[in-house]
N, C-alpha and C positions, 0 to 999 in steps of 0.2 A: 504494500500500500504506500503511495507516495506521500510526501508532506502535505498537510492540509493546505488548500489554496489560499492565497491572500484574500482578505475580505473582512473589513471591520464592521461592527454593528452600527456605527455612525461615522460621519465624515470627521476624520481626525485632523487636528492642526498641529503645527510644529510645537507650540507651547504646551500641548497636552502630554508630552513625553517628559517624564520626571527622572528616569534612570538611564544613564549612559553605560553601556557594556562594551568594553574594548578588548579585543583579542589580537594575537599576532600571526597566527597560522590558519590556513584554510580549514584544517580539521577542527580547530578551536571554534571557528565561526559556524561550521556545520553543526556541531553539537549544541551551540548556543541557539541556533535557529530551531532545532528540534525541541529545545527546552521551553520554548514559548508555548503558553497555553492557547493563545489565539494569534494568528498572523494578521497584520494590517496591510492595507494597500500602501505603496510607496508614495512619498510626497516630493514635491519639487524642491530644488536646492540651488543656491547661488552657483554661478559658473566657476567661481574661485574655489568652491568646495569640491575637492576631488575624491572625497570619501564615497564609498558605496554602502548604503545603509540597508539593514533589515529591521522591520518594525513589527511590534506585537505587544502582547501583555503577558505578565506572569502574576497571578493573584490579583491584587488591587492596583498593580503598577504598570504603566505603559513604558515599554523598554525600547530603546534604540541601540542597535548593534552595529559596530564598525570594526573592520579588520585592517591591520597595517598592510601597505602595498606589498605585493609579492616580492620576496627577496630583500626587502628593505626593513631591517629590524634595528632595535636599539632604542635608547632613551629619546633621541631627537625625533625619530620617526613617530614614536608613541605620542610625544608632545604635540606634533603637528596634527595628527589625527584628532586628538582631544580638542585642540583649538578650533578646528573646523566644526567639530560636532557641537561645541558650546555656542558657536556663532550661529549655526543653522537651527539648532534646537534650544531655544532660549529658556525653556522651562525646566531644564535638567537640574535636579536638586543634589544628586550625588552620583558617583560612578562605581563601577566594578571592573577590575582588570582580572580577567579569568583565562587561565590556560595552563601550560605545562611548566615545570621547573626541574632543576637538578637538585636532588636531595642531599642533605648533609647529615648522615647518620653519626651516631656517637653521643657521648654525654648521657643525659637523662632521657633522650628521645630515641625510641626504637622506630626509626623511619624506614618504611619499606616502599617498594615500587607500587604505585597506585594510590598511596596515601595522599591526603590533602593537607596542605599547609596554608594557614590564614594569617595575614599580617596583623599583629596587635602590638601595642606599645610595650617596649621593654627598656627599663632603665631610662636613659635620656633619649632613646630613639623612639620615633613615632610609629614604628612598625616596619619601615623600610630604611636601609642604609645604603648609600651609594659607595661601594667599597673601593672604587677606582678614582674617587675625587678627593683631593687633598693637596698637601704641600710637603716638599722634602726640605728638612732643616739640617742643622749640624749633625755630623757623623752619619749622614744618609738616613736619618730617622724620618719615616713617612707619617705625617699627622693627618688623619682623615677628617675632612670637613663636610662630608656629604650626608648629613642627616636630613630628614624630611618631615613634613607635617604628619600628624596622626590622622587616622580616618575620622570621618564625621561622627558625631555622638550617636546619631540614629543607627548607624551601622555597628558601632561598638556595643550599643544596647542590644541589638539583634544578635550579635555574637554571644553576648552573655546569656541571652535566653536559650540559644542553641546549646551552649555549653552546659547549662542547667539541665536541659532536656537529655543530654548525653549521660548525665549522672543518674537519671531515673530510668531511661530506656535506650534502646539501640537507635542510632541514627544511621540507617542502612543506605548509604549512598549508591552502592552497586545495585541494590534492589530498586531504588528510586530511578536510577538511570534506565534500567530494564523496562520500567513502566513508561518512561518518556520515549524510549527508542522504539516502542511498538508502532509509533507513527511512521517509522522509516526503517524497514527491515534491512536494507542494504547497509545503513550506518550501524544498525544493531550488530550486524555480523562483523563489521570493521572494528568495533569497539569492544569486542569480547575480551574477557579476562585472560591474559596470556598464560597464567599458571605460575605457581611458586618455583617450578623447576627452572624458570627463566629469570628468577630474581636472585642473582648472585652478587654478594658484596665481597670484593677482594681486598686484601691488605692495601693500605694507601700507597705503599712504595712499589707495589707490584703492577707493572704496566701490561697492557693488552698484548697478546702474542699472535703473530701470524698476519696481522693487517686485515683480516676479514671482518665481516659485519657481526659475526657471532663469536662466542668465547669457547668454541669447540677445541681450540688449540691451547687454551689457557690451563694452567695447573690448578685443578680443583683443590689441591691441598693448601693453596694460598688463599682460598676463600675463607671468610670468617664464619664460624658456627653461630647460629642464632636460634633461639627457641621457636618451635613451631607454634604458630597462632591457631587458636581454636576456630577461627572463621576466616573466610576469604574476603570478608567485608573490609574495605579500606578504613584505616583509622584517621582521625582528624587531629592535627597538631596546630597549636597557636604560638606565635612568637615572631621573631625577627626574620625578615627576608632581605637578602643581599642582592642589590641590583647594580648592573654596570654594563659597559659596552663590549665586553669580551666574553667569548664562550669559555667556560672553565671545564677543562678536560684533563685535569691532573689531580690525582688523589692526594699527593703531598701538599699541593697548594690549597686544596679543599680543607685539609686538616689544619693548616696554618691559619686560615681564616676562621675556622670553627673555634679554635682555641682562643683567638683574639676577640671575636665578636659574638660567639655562641648563637649564631644564626641557624636556621633550619633548612634553607634552600637558597639556590642562586637563580636569578632570572635576568632579563635584559631590557625591560621596558618601564617598570614601575617608577624608577627614579626620575623619569621624564614627566611624570604625571602628578605626583603627590602634592606639589606646591600650588598648582593652578587647576587641578582637576581632583577635588577631594574624593577619595575613593578607598575601597578595601581591595587588597590584592589576594587572590585565591589561586593557588597553584597545585595541580596534580603532579605527583612525583613520577618522572618518566626515566630517570637515570640517577647515578650517584656522582655526577660531575667529575668523572675520572675517565681514563683512556678507554675503558670498557663500554662507554655509552654507545647506544644505538637507538634506532627509532621504533623498536618493537612495542614498547610500552606507551608511545605517545598518544595513540587514539584512546586507549583506556584511561590514561591519566587525564586527558582533556575532558573525557566524559564524567569522571568522578568530580573534577573541579566544577563543571557545569551543574552537576547534580547538587553540590553544596550551595552554589549560587541560588538555585531555585528554592532550596530549603530556607535559605536566608531571607529571600524576598517574601516568601510565604509567611515568614515570622513577623514582618513589619506591617502593621495595619496602615491602610491608606490614610487614616486620620493623622497618623504620626508624621506623614510627609507633607500634608496639605499646608501646614503652618511654616514649613521651612522655606526660606528664600532661595530662589534659583541661584546657581553658581555665579552667573554673570552679575547678579545683584550683590552677592557676597563680595565679589571681586571689586565692584565699585566702592563698597564701604572700606575694604582693606586698603585700597589705593588712596582713599581720602584720608584715612586715619593713620596709615603707616608711612614708611619712608618713601613709597612711591608717590605720595602726594606732592612731591617736588615738581612733578610734571604740570601740576595746576599753576604753579608760579612762573613757569618758563614762558617767555614771549613767543607767541605763535608767529611763524614765518609766513609770507605770502604763499609759498609752496604748500605749506601744511593747510592753510585755509582753502586753497584750490583742491587739494586732495580730499578734504572734509566735504566740500561741496559735491564732489563726484561721488563720495561714499554715501551721501544723503540724498542723492538724486532719485533713488527708488523708494517706494513705499511698500510696507510700513518701515519706519525708521528702525534701524538695528544698530545700537551703539557698540555692541560687541564686534560686529562686522566692521564698523567704522574704525574701531581701535586696531583691528587686525590689519587694515589697510594702512593706517598711519604708522603703525609699528611701535612707536615709543610714546603714545598717548593713551591713557586709560579710557575706558568707555565713559566714565563720569566726566572726564575732562573734555571728551568729544561732545558730549551732550551740552555741557555748559558753554563751550565755545560756539556751538551751533545756535543756541538760544541767544547769545550775544550778537552773533552775526545777523540773525533774523530780526532781532529787535533794533539793530542799528539803522 
């Protein structure tokens, strides 16, 4: 049976969408689309917005889904997708970054392939740390400066509710995904559980042998013994996620970062989102960030992450979201009250005035879009300058 055809019960508008869901890979977008309860018809978008959107609803929430361009990954690409999304869908209240990640086993967390890691504040970190951003000082010491904002309160409250539920009953993400995937048998087959026999964690110092895609030539005596789990259901872990622009495929490097930061997984997009796209990061573990990594677990890990995202959204009542200001409005306030308010005091050049006139030549007026065109002026500054020009 194919995916349910688009078709919403009423004509939707851009401002009706309150949740932005961003993913990086086609498999991540595929499972996100299947996770929708109802699909909506596409809406028009500005010519400058190159994103390709899928629209629908989950529970009480209207959701807009976007994927990074093919082959273009990393923090900058994620930031560009988020900027366009917020400009086109001005009603978004918060976001989700959902997809796969490289697990960091060890310490107190028994992380396995297929498990889900959710970003939550730890110590001075907001839930995501950019591990490759910092400065080198005396004696070659690297000081990390890449911390980010914590997720919105409404998402952290929903996380607390789900964690409480976990203490009382099982949160069966694999079962949840199987229910969702009934809408698309082909994807259901693609995302099937690979099996524990394909979940091997090798010693951090032991590199992959043979150069092939599997570990058939690797020495199983160098794999670490781990207790057998009573269930194949993935477990959910909460803590710090490390984000950066390089793929980590080295067990020793993974261990070095783990001992320093105590994070639970690596990924490559979230650091580009957290400060301007308030969101929660949800990652299904598809490898152990070492030389043994391959793509066998990616579809299943993407599916378990999507299943958690649906559980999370089902936990949030629509009434909890209705009173939250859209991200673009929150950004206006932060730019006025924070250090970015300096833009309000700068003299506008004739070139900027001309660009503003072009940006406001279409209706309805979109201050986030105007800010995107101007580049270094906040939406609030654009609005105030426009009002002054019109009143002059």
